[in-house]
C-alpha positions as a Markdown table, in Angstrom:
| # | Residue | x | y | z |
|---|---|---|---|---|
| 1 | Met | -9.8 | 35.6 | -24.1 |
| 2 | Thr | -6.6 | 37.2 | -23.7 |
| 3 | Leu | -3.4 | 35.8 | -24.7 |
| 4 | Glu | 0.1 | 36.3 | -23.1 |
| 5 | Arg | 2.5 | 38.2 | -25.0 |
| 6 | Gly | 4.3 | 36.1 | -27.5 |
| 7 | Met | 1.8 | 33.0 | -27.3 |
| 8 | Ser | -0.3 | 32.0 | -30.1 |
| 9 | Leu | -3.7 | 30.3 | -29.5 |
| 10 | Ser | -2.3 | 26.8 | -30.5 |
| 11 | Ser | 0.5 | 27.0 | -28.1 |
| 12 | Arg | -1.9 | 28.2 | -25.2 |
| 13 | Arg | -4.0 | 25.0 | -26.0 |
| 14 | Gln | -1.0 | 22.8 | -26.1 |
| 15 | Thr | 0.0 | 24.1 | -22.6 |
| 16 | Arg | -3.6 | 23.4 | -21.3 |
| 17 | Arg | -3.4 | 19.8 | -22.7 |
| 18 | Arg | -0.2 | 19.4 | -21.1 |
| 19 | Arg | -1.3 | 20.7 | -17.9 |
| 20 | Arg | -4.5 | 18.4 | -17.9 |
| 21 | Ala | -2.3 | 15.4 | -18.8 |
| 22 | Arg | 0.0 | 16.0 | -15.9 |
| 23 | Arg | -3.0 | 16.4 | -13.5 |
| 24 | Lys | -4.4 | 13.1 | -14.7 |
| 25 | Val | -1.3 | 11.4 | -14.3 |
| 26 | Glu | -0.8 | 12.7 | -10.7 |
| 27 | Glu | -4.3 | 11.5 | -9.9 |
| 28 | Val | -3.5 | 8.0 | -11.2 |
| 29 | Gln | -0.2 | 8.0 | -9.3 |
| 30 | Glu | -2.2 | 8.9 | -6.0 |
| 31 | Gly | -4.6 | 6.2 | -6.7 |
| 32 | Val | -1.9 | 3.6 | -7.2 |
| 33 | Arg | -0.1 | 4.8 | -3.9 |
| 34 | Gly | -3.4 | 4.5 | -1.9 |
| 35 | Phe | -3.9 | 1.0 | -3.5 |
| 36 | Gly | -0.3 | 0.0 | -2.3 |
| 37 | Arg | -1.0 | 1.1 | 1.3 |
| 38 | Gly | -3.9 | -1.1 | 1.4 |
| 39 | Ala | -2.2 | -4.1 | -0.1 |
| 40 | Val | 0.7 | -3.9 | 2.4 |
| 41 | Trp | -1.8 | -3.8 | 5.1 |
| 42 | Ser | -3.7 | -6.8 | 4.0 |
| 43 | Ala | -0.3 | -8.9 | 3.4 |
| 44 | Leu | 0.6 | -8.0 | 6.9 |
| 45 | Phe | -2.6 | -8.9 | 8.4 |
| 46 | Leu | -2.8 | -12.3 | 6.4 |
| 47 | Ala | 0.8 | -13.1 | 7.8 |
| 48 | Leu | -0.4 | -12.7 | 11.3 |
| 49 | Leu | -3.5 | -14.6 | 10.7 |
| 50 | Ser | -1.6 | -17.4 | 9.0 |
| 51 | Ser | 1.2 | -17.5 | 11.9 |
| 52 | Leu | -1.5 | -17.6 | 14.7 |
| 53 | Ser | -3.6 | -20.0 | 13.0 |
| 54 | Gly | -0.4 | -22.4 | 12.3 |
| 55 | Met | 0.6 | -22.1 | 16.0 |
| 56 | Ala | -2.9 | -23.2 | 17.0 |
| 57 | Val | -2.9 | -26.1 | 14.7 |
| 58 | Met | 0.5 | -27.2 | 15.9 |
| 59 | Val | -0.6 | -27.1 | 19.5 |
| 60 | Val | -3.6 | -29.1 | 18.5 |
| 61 | Ala | -1.3 | -31.7 | 16.6 |
| 62 | Gly | 0.8 | -32.0 | 19.8 |
| 63 | Ala | 4.0 | -30.3 | 18.4 |
| 64 | Pro | 4.6 | -27.5 | 20.6 |
| 65 | Leu | 8.2 | -27.1 | 19.2 |
| 66 | Tyr | 6.8 | -26.3 | 15.9 |
| 67 | Ser | 4.4 | -23.8 | 17.3 |
| 68 | Ala | 7.2 | -22.2 | 19.0 |
| 69 | Leu | 8.6 | -21.6 | 15.6 |
| 70 | Phe | 5.5 | -19.9 | 14.4 |
| 71 | Leu | 5.7 | -17.5 | 17.3 |
| 72 | Pro | 8.5 | -15.1 | 16.1 |
| 73 | Ser | 6.6 | -14.7 | 12.8 |
| 74 | Ala | 3.3 | -13.8 | 14.4 |
| 75 | Leu | 5.1 | -11.4 | 16.7 |
| 76 | Leu | 6.9 | -9.7 | 13.8 |
| 77 | Ser | 3.7 | -9.3 | 11.8 |
| 78 | Gly | 1.7 | -7.9 | 14.8 |
| 79 | Val | 4.4 | -5.4 | 15.6 |
| 80 | Ala | 4.6 | -4.4 | 11.9 |
| 81 | Leu | 0.8 | -3.9 | 11.8 |
| 82 | Trp | 0.8 | -2.0 | 15.1 |
| 83 | Val | 3.5 | 0.3 | 13.9 |
| 84 | Arg | 2.1 | 0.8 | 10.6 |
| 85 | Glu | -1.4 | 1.8 | 12.2 |
| 86 | Gly | 0.2 | 3.9 | 14.8 |
| 87 | Gly | 2.6 | 5.6 | 12.4 |
């Protein structure tokens, strides 16, 4: 085992420990970012689904004005999902 000039064995070990800890933190952060991306997609999909089902319920209930109020929400959720999937 070769030591760099001016470094003791204990400082070399501490450097390795810091590097390992930094890598572990980076791995955890990547996992959290991946989870966040999935959560956003799920939330957008549920918003789209609830808006469309709300529109259907209002049409069946005989309240077309209220179903028209659900339309912008459904369109916005659909466009957001489309943009997210495409880009």
